C-alpha positions as CSV (number, residue, x, y, z in Angstrom):
1,H,9.2,14.4,19.7
2,E,8.9,13.5,16.0
3,I,7.5,16.3,13.9
4,S,7.0,16.6,10.1
5,V,9.3,19.2,8.4
6,P,8.5,20.3,4.9
7,L,11.6,20.8,2.8
8,P,12.3,22.7,-0.4
9,V,12.1,20.6,-3.5
10,R,15.7,20.5,-4.7
11,D,18.9,18.4,-4.4
12,F,20.5,18.3,-1.0
13,H,24.2,18.3,-0.3
14,A,26.5,17.8,2.8
15,D,26.7,21.6,3.3
16,D,22.9,21.9,3.7
17,K,22.9,21.2,7.4
18,P,22.0,24.9,8.3
19,I,19.0,24.8,5.9
20,L,17.7,21.5,7.4
21,R,18.2,22.9,10.9
22,A,16.4,26.1,10.1
23,A,13.5,24.1,8.5
24,F,13.2,22.0,11.6
25,E,13.4,25.0,14.0
26,E,10.6,26.8,12.0
27,A,8.4,23.7,12.1
28,Y,9.1,23.3,15.8
29,R,8.4,27.0,16.4
30,Q,5.0,26.7,14.6
31,L,4.0,23.8,16.8
32,Y,5.3,24.9,20.2
33,S,5.7,28.7,19.8
34,R,9.4,28.5,20.6
35,A,12.7,27.0,19.6
36,I,15.1,25.3,21.9
37,P,18.7,26.4,21.0
38,G,21.5,23.8,20.9
39,V,19.3,20.7,20.6
40,E,20.5,18.0,18.3
41,V,18.3,17.4,15.3
42,E,17.9,13.8,14.0
43,I,16.2,12.8,10.8
44,L,14.3,9.6,11.5
45,S,12.7,9.0,8.2
46,W,12.1,10.6,4.8
47,V,8.8,10.7,3.0
48,T,8.7,11.4,-0.7
49,V,5.5,12.0,-2.7
50,V,6.0,11.4,-6.5
51,S,3.3,12.0,-9.1
52,A,3.2,12.2,-12.9
53,P,0.5,12.6,-15.5
54,L,-1.2,9.3,-16.4
55,E,-0.2,8.0,-19.7
56,E,-2.2,5.8,-22.0
57,A,-1.6,2.1,-21.5
58,H,0.5,0.6,-24.2
59,E,-0.7,-2.9,-23.5
60,T,-3.9,-4.4,-24.9
61,P,-6.0,-5.9,-22.1
62,S,-6.8,-9.5,-22.4
63,K,-10.4,-10.7,-22.8
64,A,-12.2,-12.1,-19.8
65,Q,-12.6,-15.8,-19.5
66,A,-15.5,-17.7,-18.0
67,G,-14.8,-19.8,-14.9
68,S,-13.4,-19.4,-11.4
69,P,-10.3,-20.7,-9.7
70,T,-10.3,-23.8,-7.5
71,P,-8.9,-23.3,-4.0
72,M,-5.6,-25.2,-3.4
73,S,-6.4,-25.5,0.3
74,R,-8.3,-24.1,3.2
75,R,-6.5,-22.8,6.3
76,K,-7.3,-20.9,9.4
77,V,-6.4,-17.2,9.5
78,F,-7.0,-14.6,12.1
79,D,-9.9,-12.1,11.4
80,P,-9.1,-8.9,13.3
81,A,-12.7,-7.7,12.8
82,S,-14.2,-10.6,14.7
83,G,-11.2,-11.4,16.9
84,E,-11.4,-15.0,15.9
85,F,-9.8,-17.5,13.5
86,Q,-11.8,-18.5,10.5
87,T,-11.1,-21.1,7.8
88,V,-10.7,-19.4,4.4
89,P,-9.8,-20.7,0.9
90,F,-6.2,-20.2,-0.4
91,Y,-5.6,-19.7,-4.2
92,R,-2.5,-19.8,-6.3
93,R,-2.1,-16.5,-8.3
94,E,-1.0,-18.3,-11.4
95,S,-4.2,-20.4,-11.5
96,M,-6.3,-17.2,-11.8
97,K,-7.3,-16.1,-15.3
98,V,-8.5,-12.7,-16.5
99,G,-12.1,-12.0,-15.5
100,W,-12.1,-14.6,-12.7
101,T,-13.4,-13.4,-9.3
102,V,-12.6,-14.7,-5.8
103,P,-15.0,-13.7,-3.0
104,G,-13.6,-12.7,0.3
105,P,-12.5,-13.8,2.7
106,A,-9.7,-15.5,0.9
107,V,-5.9,-15.4,0.4
108,I,-4.2,-15.4,-3.0
109,E,-0.6,-16.7,-2.8
110,E,2.3,-15.8,-5.1
111,D,6.0,-16.7,-4.6
112,E,6.8,-13.1,-3.7
113,T,3.7,-12.0,-1.8
114,S,0.2,-12.8,-0.8
115,T,-3.0,-10.8,-1.2
116,V,-5.4,-11.0,1.7
117,V,-9.0,-10.5,0.5
118,S,-11.2,-9.3,3.4
119,P,-14.8,-10.4,3.9
120,L,-15.9,-6.9,2.6
121,F,-14.2,-7.4,-0.8
122,D,-14.0,-9.5,-3.9
123,A,-10.7,-10.0,-5.8
124,R,-10.9,-9.8,-9.6
125,V,-8.2,-10.3,-12.2
126,N,-8.5,-7.3,-14.7
127,G,-7.7,-7.2,-18.4
128,F,-4.1,-6.4,-17.7
129,G,-3.7,-9.4,-15.3
130,Y,-3.7,-7.3,-12.1
131,I,-5.7,-8.2,-9.0
132,E,-8.3,-5.6,-8.2
133,L,-10.0,-5.6,-4.8
134,I,-13.6,-4.4,-5.2
135,R,-15.6,-3.5,-2.2
136,R,-19.0,-5.1,-2.1
137,K,-22.1,-2.9,-1.8
138,E,-23.5,-3.1,1.7
């Protein structure tokens, strides 16, 4: 079975195998009240949490512009909430200006990715040019 094993915060080296095994056996013992000697241990994935103090933005946000983007097309997409396909507008990211809002459901396309805006959200381009998804009040 897969279990999460907390590890000490430090650099690891090839000779740390006993430390990793001991950490696994301790986590296993806490879950199952025993350890099984001689069992191979396999690391399936690593999860890293990184945080830092928030620094002031060095960029100056752009001022909002009036208007709204025009959809480049409308296509059917699957809505998992309803279990059905629905026709939604598709927008090109580069056509959206600061302050413009796109109501969900919609899809905002870029060359590298797409942002899916669910029916519960609106997408707005903030002063730094980032897409923010804002949940509507119910």
